[in-house]
N, CA, C and O atoms as a MOPAC input file, in Angstrom:
PM7 MOZYME 1SCF
protein

 N    -23.92000 1   -25.90700 1   -40.71100 1
 C    -24.13700 1   -25.13400 1   -39.50600 1
 C    -22.79000 1   -24.85200 1   -38.85600 1
 O    -21.97400 1   -25.75900 1   -38.69000 1
 N    -22.56400 1   -23.62400 1   -38.49700 1
 C    -21.28500 1   -23.27800 1   -37.90200 1
 C    -21.28100 1   -23.58000 1   -36.40800 1
 O    -22.32700 1   -23.63000 1   -35.76000 1
 N    -20.09000 1   -23.77800 1   -35.88800 1
 C    -19.96000 1   -24.08800 1   -34.47400 1
 C    -20.18100 1   -22.83000 1   -33.64600 1
 O    -19.81800 1   -21.73800 1   -34.08200 1
 N    -20.77600 1   -22.96200 1   -32.44900 1
 C    -21.05300 1   -21.79300 1   -31.60800 1
 C    -19.79500 1   -21.02200 1   -31.22700 1
 O    -19.81700 1   -19.79200 1   -31.16800 1
 N    -18.70300 1   -21.73000 1   -30.97000 1
 C    -17.47400 1   -21.05500 1   -30.56000 1
 C    -16.96200 1   -20.16800 1   -31.68900 1
 O    -16.54900 1   -19.03200 1   -31.45500 1
 N    -16.99100 1   -20.68700 1   -32.90800 1
 C    -16.51400 1   -19.92200 1   -34.05300 1
 C    -17.38000 1   -18.69300 1   -34.28800 1
 O    -16.85100 1   -17.60600 1   -34.52000 1
 N    -18.69200 1   -18.84100 1   -34.23300 1
 C    -19.55600 1   -17.68800 1   -34.47700 1
 C    -19.45200 1   -16.66400 1   -33.35100 1
 O    -19.56200 1   -15.46400 1   -33.60200 1
 N    -19.24000 1   -17.11700 1   -32.10800 1
 C    -19.06200 1   -16.19400 1   -30.98500 1
 C    -17.77400 1   -15.40400 1   -31.15400 1
 O    -17.75000 1   -14.19600 1   -30.91900 1
 N    -16.71200 1   -16.07300 1   -31.55900 1
 C    -15.43900 1   -15.38800 1   -31.77700 1
 C    -15.56400 1   -14.37100 1   -32.90200 1
 O    -15.03200 1   -13.26500 1   -32.81000 1
 N    -16.26900 1   -14.75000 1   -33.96400 1
 C    -16.45700 1   -13.82000 1   -35.08600 1
 C    -17.25900 1   -12.60200 1   -34.64700 1
 O    -16.96800 1   -11.48000 1   -35.05900 1
 N    -18.26900 1   -12.82500 1   -33.81100 1
 C    -19.06900 1   -11.70000 1   -33.31000 1
 C    -18.22000 1   -10.78200 1   -32.44700 1
 O    -18.36300 1    -9.56100 1   -32.50600 1
 N    -17.33200 1   -11.37000 1   -31.64200 1
 C    -16.44000 1   -10.56000 1   -30.79900 1
 C    -15.50100 1    -9.71200 1   -31.63400 1
 O    -15.27700 1    -8.54200 1   -31.32500 1
 N    -14.95300 1   -10.29100 1   -32.68400 1
 C    -14.06600 1    -9.55400 1   -33.58000 1
 C    -14.83800 1    -8.43400 1   -34.28300 1
 O    -14.33600 1    -7.31800 1   -34.41800 1
 N    -16.05100 1    -8.73800 1   -34.72700 1
 C    -16.87700 1    -7.72900 1   -35.38900 1
 C    -17.23000 1    -6.60000 1   -34.41900 1
 O    -17.23700 1    -5.42900 1   -34.79700 1
 N    -17.52100 1    -6.96000 1   -33.16900 1
 C    -17.83900 1    -5.94700 1   -32.16300 1
 C    -16.64500 1    -5.04000 1   -31.88900 1
 O    -16.80000 1    -3.82500 1   -31.76400 1
 N    -15.45800 1    -5.62700 1   -31.79500 1
 C    -14.24600 1    -4.83400 1   -31.57200 1
 C    -13.97400 1    -3.91600 1   -32.75700 1
 O    -13.57200 1    -2.76800 1   -32.57100 1
 N    -14.18700 1    -4.40300 1   -33.95700 1
 C    -13.98800 1    -3.57500 1   -35.14900 1
 C    -14.98100 1    -2.41500 1   -35.17300 1
 O    -14.62300 1    -1.29200 1   -35.52700 1
 N    -16.23000 1    -2.69100 1   -34.79300 1
 C    -17.23300 1    -1.61300 1   -34.75700 1
 C    -16.87600 1    -0.57400 1   -33.70800 1
 O    -17.03400 1     0.62500 1   -33.93900 1
 N    -16.39300 1    -1.03100 1   -32.54600 1
 C    -15.98200 1    -0.11500 1   -31.47800 1
 C    -14.87500 1     0.81400 1   -31.96300 1
 O    -14.91400 1     2.02100 1   -31.72300 1
 N    -13.88800 1     0.23700 1   -32.65000 1
 C    -12.78900 1     1.04500 1   -33.18100 1
 C    -13.29000 1     1.99900 1   -34.26100 1
 O    -12.87200 1     3.15600 1   -34.30800 1
 N    -14.17500 1     1.52600 1   -35.12000 1
 C    -14.69000 1     2.36800 1   -36.20600 1
 C    -15.50500 1     3.53700 1   -35.67800 1
 O    -15.53800 1     4.60500 1   -36.28900 1
 N    -16.15200 1     3.33700 1   -34.55500 1
 C    -16.96600 1     4.40900 1   -33.97000 1
 C    -16.15500 1     5.33400 1   -33.07300 1
 O    -16.72400 1     6.16700 1   -32.36700 1
 N    -14.85800 1     5.19900 1   -33.09100 1
 C    -14.01800 1     6.08200 1   -32.29600 1
 C    -13.84200 1     5.57300 1   -30.88500 1
 O    -14.14000 1     6.29000 1   -29.93000 1
 N    -13.37200 1     4.37400 1   -30.73300 1
 C    -13.20400 1     3.74800 1   -29.42900 1
 C    -12.42600 1     4.59300 1   -28.44800 1
 O    -12.83300 1     4.74500 1   -27.29600 1
 N    -11.30700 1     5.14700 1   -28.89300 1
 C    -10.50800 1     6.00700 1   -28.01800 1
 C    -11.32900 1     7.19800 1   -27.55700 1
 O    -11.31700 1     7.54400 1   -26.37600 1
 N    -12.03300 1     7.81800 1   -28.47000 1
 C    -12.83300 1     8.99700 1   -28.13000 1
 C    -13.94800 1     8.64500 1   -27.15700 1
 O    -14.23400 1     9.41300 1   -26.23800 1
 N    -14.57500 1     7.50000 1   -27.34700 1
 C    -15.65400 1     7.08800 1   -26.45100 1
 C    -15.13800 1     6.83900 1   -25.04300 1
 O    -15.74000 1     7.29000 1   -24.06900 1
 N    -14.03800 1     6.12900 1   -24.93500 1
 C    -13.45700 1     5.83300 1   -23.62400 1
 C    -12.99200 1     7.11800 1   -22.94600 1
 O    -13.30000 1     7.36100 1   -21.78000 1
 N    -12.25600 1     7.92800 1   -23.67900 1
 C    -11.74500 1     9.17400 1   -23.10300 1
 C    -12.88400 1    10.11200 1   -22.73100 1
 O    -12.85100 1    10.74300 1   -21.67400 1
 N    -13.88100 1    10.20400 1   -23.58400 1
 C    -15.00700 1    11.09500 1   -23.31200 1
 C    -15.80400 1    10.67400 1   -22.09300 1
 O    -16.14000 1    11.50800 1   -21.25200 1
 N    -16.10900 1     9.39500 1   -21.98800 1
 C    -16.88200 1     8.91500 1   -20.84200 1
 C    -16.11100 1     9.10000 1   -19.54000 1
 O    -16.67600 1     9.54400 1   -18.54000 1
 N    -14.83900 1     8.76600 1   -19.54600 1
 C    -14.02800 1     8.92200 1   -18.33500 1
 C    -13.87600 1    10.38800 1   -17.95700 1
 O    -13.87700 1    10.72900 1   -16.77500 1
 N    -13.74700 1    11.25100 1   -18.94800 1
 C    -13.61700 1    12.67900 1   -18.69200 1
 C    -14.88700 1    13.24200 1   -18.06800 1
 O    -14.82100 1    14.03500 1   -17.12900 1
 N    -16.02400 1    12.84300 1   -18.57800 1
 C    -17.30300 1    13.31200 1   -18.01900 1
 C    -17.44300 1    12.86100 1   -16.57100 1
 O    -17.84000 1    13.65000 1   -15.71300 1
 N    -17.12400 1    11.61100 1   -16.29300 1
 C    -17.23300 1    11.11200 1   -14.92800 1
 C    -16.27300 1    11.82600 1   -13.98100 1
 O    -16.65100 1    12.16500 1   -12.86000 1
 N    -15.03300 1    12.05800 1   -14.42100 1
 C    -14.07400 1    12.78100 1   -13.57700 1
 C    -14.56600 1    14.19300 1   -13.29300 1
 O    -14.43300 1    14.68400 1   -12.17200 1
 N    -15.13100 1    14.84400 1   -14.29600 1
 C    -15.64900 1    16.20200 1   -14.11400 1
 C    -16.79200 1    16.22100 1   -13.11000 1
 O    -16.85400 1    17.10700 1   -12.25800 1
 N    -17.68800 1    15.25900 1   -13.20200 1
 C    -18.81400 1    15.19300 1   -12.26300 1
 C    -18.29800 1    14.98400 1   -10.84100 1
 O    -18.74300 1    15.66600 1    -9.91800 1
 N    -17.37800 1    14.06000 1   -10.65700 1
 C    -16.84100 1    13.79300 1    -9.32100 1
 C    -16.16500 1    15.03500 1    -8.75200 1
 O    -16.39800 1    15.39300 1    -7.59800 1
 N    -15.33900 1    15.68800 1    -9.54500 1
 C    -14.62400 1    16.87300 1    -9.06900 1
 C    -15.60500 1    17.97700 1    -8.68200 1
 O    -15.44300 1    18.61700 1    -7.64300 1
 N    -16.61200 1    18.19700 1    -9.50500 1
 C    -17.54800 1    19.28700 1    -9.22700 1
 C    -18.45700 1    18.99000 1    -8.04000 1
 O    -18.87000 1    19.91000 1    -7.33400 1
 N    -18.76800 1    17.73500 1    -7.81400 1
 C    -19.59100 1    17.38300 1    -6.65600 1
 C    -18.77700 1    17.49900 1    -5.36600 1
 O    -19.29300 1    17.94800 1    -4.34200 1
 N    -17.51600 1    17.09800 1    -5.41600 1
 C    -16.68100 1    17.12600 1    -4.20900 1
 C    -16.19200 1    18.52200 1    -3.85500 1
 O    -16.04300 1    18.83400 1    -2.67300 1
 N    -15.94000 1    19.36600 1    -4.84300 1
 C    -15.49100 1    20.73800 1    -4.58300 1
 C    -16.39600 1    21.68100 1    -5.36000 1
 O    -16.06800 1    22.10700 1    -6.46700 1
 N    -17.51900 1    21.99400 1    -4.77500 1
 C    -18.49600 1    22.83500 1    -5.46900 1
 C    -17.90500 1    24.18900 1    -5.83600 1
 O    -17.32500 1    24.86500 1    -4.98600 1
 N    -18.04700 1    24.58700 1    -7.08800 1
 C    -17.57200 1    25.91200 1    -7.49600 1
 C    -18.34200 1    27.00500 1    -6.76600 1
 O    -19.53600 1    26.86200 1    -6.50100 1
 N    -17.65200 1    28.09800 1    -6.44300 1
 C    -18.25900 1    29.19400 1    -5.68600 1
 C    -18.99100 1    30.18400 1    -6.58100 1
 O    -19.82700 1    30.95000 1    -6.10200 1
 N    -18.69200 1    30.17700 1    -7.85200 1
 C    -19.31200 1    31.13400 1    -8.77300 1
 C    -19.40300 1    30.49900 1   -10.16000 1
 O    -18.79700 1    29.45800 1   -10.41700 1
 N    -20.17400 1    31.14300 1   -11.05600 1
 C    -20.34600 1    30.61700 1   -12.40900 1
 C    -19.01800 1    30.54100 1   -13.16100 1
 O    -18.75800 1    29.57000 1   -13.87200 1
 N    -18.19300 1    31.54800 1   -13.00500 1
 C    -16.88900 1    31.53500 1   -13.67000 1
 C    -16.02000 1    30.39700 1   -13.16900 1
 O    -15.29400 1    29.77100 1   -13.94000 1
 N    -16.09800 1    30.13400 1   -11.87300 1
 C    -15.33000 1    29.04000 1   -11.31100 1
 C    -15.83000 1    27.69600 1   -11.82800 1
 O    -15.05000 1    26.75700 1   -11.98700 1
 N    -17.12600 1    27.60600 1   -12.08800 1
 C    -17.70400 1    26.38700 1   -12.65500 1
 C    -17.09200 1    26.11600 1   -14.02800 1
 O    -16.70900 1    24.98500 1   -14.32900 1
 N    -17.00200 1    27.14800 1   -14.85500 1
 C    -16.43100 1    26.99100 1   -16.20100 1
 C    -14.96100 1    26.58500 1   -16.12400 1
 O    -14.50600 1    25.73200 1   -16.88600 1
 N    -14.22100 1    27.20100 1   -15.19900 1
 C    -12.81200 1    26.86200 1   -15.03100 1
 C    -12.67000 1    25.41600 1   -14.56000 1
 O    -11.77700 1    24.70000 1   -15.01200 1
 N    -13.54700 1    24.98700 1   -13.65200 1
 C    -13.50200 1    23.59900 1   -13.17200 1
 C    -13.74600 1    22.62900 1   -14.31700 1
 O    -13.04800 1    21.62400 1   -14.45100 1
 N    -14.72500 1    22.93300 1   -15.12600 1
 C    -15.05800 1    22.06900 1   -16.25300 1
 C    -13.89800 1    21.97800 1   -17.24000 1
 O    -13.48200 1    20.88300 1   -17.62000 1
 N    -13.38900 1    23.11200 1   -17.64500 1
 C    -12.31000 1    23.14000 1   -18.64200 1
 C    -11.04500 1    22.48600 1   -18.10800 1
 O    -10.42800 1    21.68100 1   -18.80500 1
 N    -10.64900 1    22.81800 1   -16.88700 1
 C     -9.39800 1    22.27200 1   -16.35600 1
 C     -9.48100 1    20.76900 1   -16.11900 1
 O     -8.49500 1    20.05800 1   -16.31500 1
 N    -10.64700 1    20.27800 1   -15.70000 1
 C    -10.79200 1    18.84000 1   -15.50100 1
 C    -10.74800 1    18.09700 1   -16.83800 1
 O    -10.12000 1    17.04400 1   -16.94400 1
 N    -11.40600 1    18.63700 1   -17.84300 1
 C    -11.40000 1    18.00000 1   -19.16800 1
 C     -9.98400 1    17.97300 1   -19.74500 1
 O     -9.54000 1    16.94400 1   -20.25500 1
 N     -9.28300 1    19.09100 1   -19.66500 1
 C     -7.92300 1    19.15400 1   -20.21000 1
 C     -6.98200 1    18.23200 1   -19.43900 1
 O     -6.16800 1    17.53300 1   -20.04200 1
 N     -7.09000 1    18.22400 1   -18.10400 1
 C     -6.23800 1    17.33800 1   -17.30400 1
 C     -6.52900 1    15.87600 1   -17.61900 1
 O     -5.61100 1    15.05900 1   -17.69800 1
 N     -7.80200 1    15.54700 1   -17.79800 1
 C     -8.18100 1    14.17400 1   -18.09400 1
 C     -7.65000 1    13.72900 1   -19.45100 1
 O     -7.00200 1    12.68800 1   -19.56200 1
 N     -7.92300 1    14.51000 1   -20.46300 1
 C     -7.49800 1    14.13600 1   -21.81100 1
 C     -5.98600 1    14.22900 1   -21.98600 1
 O     -5.35200 1    13.29300 1   -22.47200 1
 N     -5.41400 1    15.36100 1   -21.59000 1
 C     -3.97400 1    15.54300 1   -21.75800 1
 C     -3.15700 1    14.62800 1   -20.86300 1
 O     -2.20200 1    13.99400 1   -21.31000 1
 N     -3.54200 1    14.56500 1   -19.59300 1
 C     -2.81700 1    13.70400 1   -18.65800 1
 C     -2.99700 1    12.23600 1   -18.98900 1
 O     -2.03800 1    11.46300 1   -18.96900 1
 N     -4.24100 1    11.84900 1   -19.29600 1
 C     -4.50000 1    10.44900 1   -19.64600 1
 C     -3.72700 1    10.02900 1   -20.87900 1
 O     -3.11300 1     8.96100 1   -20.90000 1
 N     -3.75300 1    10.85500 1   -21.89500 1
 C     -3.01700 1    10.53100 1   -23.12700 1
 C     -1.51700 1    10.45100 1   -22.86600 1
 O     -0.83100 1     9.59800 1   -23.43000 1
 N     -1.01200 1    11.33000 1   -22.02000 1
 C      0.41500 1    11.31500 1   -21.69800 1
 C      0.80000 1    10.02900 1   -20.97700 1
 O      1.80200 1     9.40100 1   -21.31800 1
 N      0.01500 1     9.63900 1   -19.99200 1
 C      0.30500 1     8.41800 1   -19.24300 1
 C      0.21100 1     7.19000 1   -20.15600 1
 O      1.06800 1     6.30900 1   -20.10400 1
 N     -0.81400 1     7.13800 1   -20.97500 1
 C     -0.99300 1     6.00500 1   -21.89600 1
 C      0.17000 1     5.93100 1   -22.88300 1
 O      0.67900 1     4.84600 1   -23.16300 1
 N      0.58400 1     7.06600 1   -23.40300 1
 C      1.71100 1     7.09800 1   -24.34700 1
 C      3.01200 1     6.71000 1   -23.64300 1
 O      3.80700 1     5.93600 1   -24.17700 1
 N      3.22200 1     7.24900 1   -22.44800 1
 C      4.45600 1     6.97800 1   -21.70800 1
 C      4.62600 1     5.47900 1   -21.42800 1
 O      5.71400 1     4.93000 1   -21.59900 1
 N      3.55300 1     4.83300 1   -21.00300 1
 C      3.62100 1     3.41300 1   -20.67600 1
 C      3.36700 1     2.50900 1   -21.88000 1
 O      3.46600 1     1.28800 1   -21.76200 1
 N      3.03900 1     3.08800 1   -23.03700 1
 C      2.87400 1     2.31800 1   -24.26700 1
 C      1.73100 1     1.31300 1   -24.21500 1
 O      1.87700 1     0.18100 1   -24.67500 1
 N      0.58700 1     1.72600 1   -23.65300 1
 C     -0.52700 1     0.79300 1   -23.49400 1
 C     -1.72900 1     1.14100 1   -24.37200 1
 O     -2.83900 1     0.68000 1   -24.10300 1
 N     -1.53000 1     1.92900 1   -25.39500 1
 C     -2.64600 1     2.31000 1   -26.27000 1
 C     -3.26500 1     1.09900 1   -26.96300 1
 O     -4.44400 1     1.12500 1   -27.31600 1
 N     -2.49600 1     0.06000 1   -27.15600 1
 C     -3.02100 1    -1.14900 1   -27.81700 1
 C     -4.09300 1    -1.84500 1   -26.98000 1
 O     -4.79200 1    -2.71800 1   -27.49500 1
 N     -4.24200 1    -1.48500 1   -25.71400 1
 C     -5.26800 1    -2.08900 1   -24.85300 1
 C     -6.67700 1    -1.79500 1   -25.35600 1
 O     -7.61700 1    -2.50100 1   -24.99100 1
 N     -6.83900 1    -0.77400 1   -26.18000 1
 C     -8.16900 1    -0.39000 1   -26.65000 1
 C     -8.81000 1    -1.51500 1   -27.46200 1
 O    -10.01800 1    -1.48500 1   -27.70000 1
 N     -8.03400 1    -2.49700 1   -27.88700 1
 C     -8.54700 1    -3.60000 1   -28.68900 1
 C     -9.42100 1    -4.58400 1   -27.93900 1
 O    -10.07600 1    -5.41900 1   -28.56300 1
 N     -9.44900 1    -4.50900 1   -26.62300 1
 C    -10.29900 1    -5.42100 1   -25.84800 1
 C    -11.18600 1    -4.60800 1   -24.90800 1
 O    -10.87700 1    -3.46200 1   -24.58300 1
 N    -12.28100 1    -5.21000 1   -24.48200 1
 C    -13.21000 1    -4.50600 1   -23.58400 1
 C    -12.53600 1    -4.19500 1   -22.25100 1
 O    -12.67400 1    -3.08500 1   -21.73800 1
 N    -11.81600 1    -5.14800 1   -21.68700 1
 C    -11.13700 1    -4.89900 1   -20.40800 1
 C    -10.05000 1    -3.84100 1   -20.55700 1
 O     -9.87100 1    -3.00100 1   -19.67500 1
 N     -9.33900 1    -3.88300 1   -21.65100 1
 C     -8.31300 1    -2.88100 1   -21.89400 1
 C     -8.90100 1    -1.49400 1   -22.04400 1
 O     -8.34400 1    -0.52000 1   -21.53600 1
 N    -10.03400 1    -1.39700 1   -22.74400 1
 C    -10.70300 1    -0.10600 1   -22.91600 1
 C    -11.15400 1     0.44200 1   -21.57300 1
 O    -11.03600 1     1.64100 1   -21.32100 1
 N    -11.67000 1    -0.42800 1   -20.70600 1
 C    -12.08000 1     0.02800 1   -19.37200 1
 C    -10.87500 1     0.49600 1   -18.56000 1
 O    -10.96000 1     1.48400 1   -17.83100 1
 N     -9.76100 1    -0.20900 1   -18.68400 1
 C     -8.55000 1     0.18800 1   -17.96600 1
 C     -8.07200 1     1.55300 1   -18.44000 1
 O     -7.67700 1     2.38700 1   -17.62700 1
 N     -8.10500 1     1.78500 1   -19.73600 1
 C     -7.70300 1     3.08400 1   -20.26000 1
 C     -8.66800 1     4.17500 1   -19.80800 1
 O     -8.25100 1     5.30100 1   -19.53800 1
 N     -9.95000 1     3.84700 1   -19.72600 1
 C    -10.91700 1     4.79900 1   -19.19500 1
 C    -10.58000 1     5.19200 1   -17.76700 1
 O    -10.73000 1     6.35200 1   -17.38100 1
 N    -10.12500 1     4.22400 1   -16.98700 1
 C     -9.69800 1     4.50600 1   -15.61300 1
 C     -8.50500 1     5.44100 1   -15.57700 1
 O     -8.41200 1     6.29600 1   -14.69600 1
 N     -7.59100 1     5.28900 1   -16.52500 1
 C     -6.43100 1     6.18600 1   -16.59500 1
 C     -6.88800 1     7.61700 1   -16.87300 1
 O     -6.44000 1     8.55600 1   -16.21500 1
 N     -7.78000 1     7.77900 1   -17.84600 1
 C     -8.30100 1     9.11500 1   -18.14900 1
 C     -9.02700 1     9.70800 1   -16.94200 1
 O     -8.86800 1    10.89100 1   -16.63700 1
 N     -9.81900 1     8.88800 1   -16.26100 1
 C    -10.57500 1     9.33500 1   -15.10100 1
 C     -9.64000 1     9.83300 1   -14.00200 1
 O     -9.81200 1    10.94100 1   -13.49400 1
 N     -8.66100 1     9.02300 1   -13.63800 1
 C     -7.74700 1     9.37200 1   -12.55200 1
 C     -6.92500 1    10.61200 1   -12.89800 1
 O     -6.65600 1    11.43800 1   -12.02500 1
 N     -6.53200 1    10.74600 1   -14.13500 1
 C     -5.73800 1    11.91300 1   -14.53400 1
 C     -6.54800 1    13.20600 1   -14.48300 1
 O     -5.97600 1    14.28100 1   -14.30400 1
 N     -7.85500 1    13.12000 1   -14.63500 1
 C     -8.68200 1    14.32400 1   -14.58700 1
 C     -8.92700 1    14.84600 1   -13.18900 1
 O     -9.17200 1    16.03900 1   -13.01300 1
 N     -8.86600 1    13.98400 1   -12.19500 1
 C     -9.21400 1    14.38300 1   -10.83200 1
 C     -8.35100 1    15.50600 1   -10.25800 1
 O     -8.91000 1    16.43500 1    -9.67500 1
 N     -7.02400 1    15.47800 1   -10.38700 1
 C     -6.24200 1    16.56300 1    -9.78700 1
 C     -6.25100 1    17.86800 1   -10.59200 1
 O     -5.77000 1    18.89000 1   -10.10300 1
 N     -6.77800 1    17.84900 1   -11.79100 1
 C     -6.74600 1    19.04400 1   -12.64100 1
 C     -7.40000 1    20.25100 1   -12.01300 1
 O     -6.80400 1    21.32700 1   -11.96800 1
 N     -8.62700 1    20.08600 1   -11.52400 1
 C     -9.35600 1    21.20300 1   -10.93100 1
 C     -8.69100 1    21.66100 1    -9.64600 1
 O     -8.60100 1    22.86400 1    -9.40500 1
 N     -8.22400 1    20.74700 1    -8.81800 1
 C     -7.57000 1    21.13400 1    -7.56500 1
 C     -6.33000 1    21.97900 1    -7.84400 1
 O     -6.11000 1    23.00300 1    -7.19700 1
 N     -5.52900 1    21.54800 1    -8.80300 1
 C     -4.30700 1    22.29500 1    -9.12900 1
 C     -4.63200 1    23.69500 1    -9.62400 1
 O     -4.00900 1    24.66600 1    -9.19500 1
 N     -5.59400 1    23.80500 1   -10.51800 1
 C     -5.96900 1    25.12100 1   -11.05200 1
 C     -6.52700 1    25.99900 1    -9.93300 1
 O     -6.23300 1    27.19300 1    -9.88500 1
 N     -7.32300 1    25.42900 1    -9.04000 1
 C     -7.88300 1    26.21300 1    -7.93100 1
 C     -6.76900 1    26.73600 1    -7.02900 1
 O     -6.81000 1    27.88900 1    -6.60100 1
 N     -5.76900 1    25.89300 1    -6.73400 1
 C     -4.64000 1    26.33100 1    -5.91000 1
 C     -3.89400 1    27.48800 1    -6.56900 1
 O     -3.53400 1    28.46100 1    -5.90700 1
 N     -3.66700 1    27.37600 1    -7.86300 1
 C     -2.95500 1    28.44500 1    -8.57800 1
 C     -3.75600 1    29.74400 1    -8.53800 1
 O     -3.19200 1    30.80800 1    -8.28300 1
 N     -5.06600 1    29.67100 1    -8.78600 1
 C     -5.88100 1    30.87900 1    -8.76400 1
 C     -5.96900 1    31.47200 1    -7.36600 1
 O     -5.96100 1    32.69500 1    -7.22900 1
 N     -6.05200 1    30.65200 1    -6.32200 1
 C     -6.05600 1    31.17100 1    -4.95000 1
 C     -4.74500 1    31.88000 1    -4.63800 1
 O     -4.73600 1    32.93300 1    -4.00100 1
 N     -3.63400 1    31.29600 1    -5.09200 1
 C     -2.32600 1    31.91700 1    -4.90500 1
 C     -2.28400 1    33.27800 1    -5.59100 1
 O     -1.81800 1    34.26100 1    -5.01500 1
 N     -2.77100 1    33.32600 1    -6.81500 1
 C     -2.76400 1    34.58600 1    -7.58000 1
 C     -3.68800 1    35.61700 1    -6.93200 1
 O     -3.31900 1    36.78600 1    -6.81500 1
 N     -4.87200 1    35.20400 1    -6.51500 1
 C     -5.82400 1    36.14200 1    -5.90900 1
 C     -5.31000 1    36.74100 1    -4.60800 1
 O     -5.58300 1    37.90600 1    -4.32000 1
 N     -4.57300 1    35.96900 1    -3.81600 1
 C     -4.00000 1    36.48900 1    -2.57500 1
 C     -2.95500 1    37.56700 1    -2.84600 1
 O     -2.69700 1    38.41000 1    -1.98700 1
 N     -2.36600 1    37.54600 1    -4.00800 1
 C     -1.29300 1    38.48900 1    -4.36200 1
 C     -1.72400 1    39.42100 1    -5.49500 1
 O     -0.89300 1    39.90100 1    -6.26600 1
 N     -2.99500 1    39.66300 1    -5.58200 1
 C     -3.55600 1    40.46100 1    -6.67600 1
 C     -2.90800 1    41.84700 1    -6.80200 1
 O     -2.67500 1    42.32200 1    -7.91400 1
 N     -2.62200 1    42.48800 1    -5.68400 1
 C     -2.06800 1    43.84600 1    -5.70600 1
 C     -0.54600 1    43.87900 1    -5.65000 1
 O      0.04500 1    44.95900 1    -5.66800 1
 N      0.09500 1    42.72300 1    -5.58500 1
 C      1.55800 1    42.67200 1    -5.51300 1
 C      2.15700 1    42.79700 1    -6.90900 1
 O      1.54100 1    42.43000 1    -7.91000 1
 N      3.38000 1    43.32700 1    -6.94400 1
 C      4.05600 1    43.36900 1    -8.24100 1
 C      4.81700 1    42.05700 1    -8.45300 1
 O      4.87200 1    41.21000 1    -7.56100 1
 N      5.39100 1    41.90300 1    -9.62100 1
 C      6.03300 1    40.64200 1    -9.98600 1
 C      7.17200 1    40.28000 1    -9.03400 1
 O      7.32100 1    39.11400 1    -8.67000 1
 N      7.96700 1    41.25000 1    -8.63400 1
 C      9.09100 1    40.97700 1    -7.73500 1
 C      8.60400 1    40.42600 1    -6.39500 1
 O      9.22400 1    39.52200 1    -5.83500 1
 N      7.50700 1    40.96300 1    -5.88200 1
 C      6.95200 1    40.47400 1    -4.61700 1
 C      6.43700 1    39.03300 1    -4.75200 1
 O      6.61100 1    38.21200 1    -3.85100 1
 N      5.81300 1    38.75100 1    -5.87000 1
 C      5.30700 1    37.39900 1    -6.10500 1
 C      6.46800 1    36.41700 1    -6.20500 1
 O      6.40500 1    35.32800 1    -5.63400 1
 N      7.51900 1    36.78200 1    -6.91700 1
 C      8.69800 1    35.92300 1    -7.04500 1
 C      9.31600 1    35.68400 1    -5.67600 1
 O      9.69900 1    34.55600 1    -5.36300 1
 N      9.41900 1    36.72400 1    -4.85500 1
 C      9.95200 1    36.56300 1    -3.49600 1
 C      9.08400 1    35.61000 1    -2.66800 1
 O      9.60800 1    34.77900 1    -1.92600 1
 N      7.75700 1    35.73100 1    -2.79800 1
 C      6.85000 1    34.83300 1    -2.07400 1
 C      7.06100 1    33.38500 1    -2.50100 1
 O      7.08300 1    32.48400 1    -1.66300 1
 N      7.21500 1    33.16500 1    -3.79400 1
 C      7.43000 1    31.80900 1    -4.29900 1
 C      8.75900 1    31.26500 1    -3.78700 1
 O      8.82800 1    30.12300 1    -3.33300 1
 N      9.79700 1    32.06100 1    -3.85500 1
 C     11.10800 1    31.62000 1    -3.35500 1
 C     11.05000 1    31.28300 1    -1.87500 1
 O     11.58700 1    30.26200 1    -1.44500 1
 N     10.40300 1    32.13400 1    -1.09600 1
 C     10.28000 1    31.90600 1     0.34200 1
 C      9.49500 1    30.62000 1     0.62900 1
 O      9.86800 1    29.83900 1     1.50400 1
 N      8.41700 1    30.41200 1    -0.11000 1
 C      7.61000 1    29.19900 1     0.07100 1
 C      8.41200 1    27.95500 1    -0.28600 1
 O      8.34800 1    26.95600 1     0.43000 1
 N      9.15800 1    27.99800 1    -1.36900 1
 C      9.97100 1    26.86600 1    -1.78000 1
 C     11.07600 1    26.59600 1    -0.77200 1
 O     11.38700 1    25.44200 1    -0.47800 1
 N     11.67300 1    27.66700 1    -0.24000 1
 C     12.73300 1    27.50500 1     0.76600 1
 C     12.18200 1    26.83700 1     2.02100 1
 O     12.81000 1    25.93800 1     2.58000 1
 N     10.99700 1    27.28300 1     2.46200 1
 C     10.38000 1    26.67500 1     3.65800 1
 C     10.04800 1    25.20200 1     3.40300 1
 O     10.21100 1    24.35900 1     4.28600 1
 N      9.58900 1    24.90700 1     2.21000 1
 C      9.21400 1    23.52800 1     1.88400 1
 C     10.44300 1    22.61200 1     1.85600 1
 O     10.36600 1    21.45000 1     2.25200 1
 N     11.55300 1    23.13500 1     1.39200 1
 C     12.76800 1    22.32300 1     1.27600 1
 C     13.57200 1    22.22200 1     2.55900 1
 O     14.29200 1    21.24500 1     2.76900 1
 N     13.45200 1    23.24100 1     3.42900 1
 C     14.28900 1    23.26600 1     4.63400 1
 C     13.47800 1    23.24900 1     5.92300 1
 O     14.02900 1    23.43900 1     7.00700 1
 N     12.18800 1    23.02700 1     5.81200 1
 C     11.32800 1    22.87900 1     6.99100 1
 C     11.26100 1    24.08300 1     7.78800 1
 O     10.57600 1    24.10900 1     8.81000 1

């Protein structure tokens, strides 16, 4: 008869191996991305169907791209080997997705306000805004 501690440890190792085999990174990133998208869309309701699609796409890209960048930069991808580490990485993906929709909305609002302006006028507006931001 095997000892309970040994069999529990073996089950934990087997569970971690199954998690990795089933795409652990994808599961963590996917779940966190979905949650970030839901939070963003509930807090800033899209005004139109097209805006809904943009919110969805930008939040997913910000979550996956930003999360992967942060994880790579800090070298913590090995955390996926434990349940707590996987949850922590999920939090990174979640947090990185939150500003994605806000940033895209700001850019589109900026563009829509200058819809009839030519490129030189837009560049002047950007320069003026940056100057005000830097010099109060």
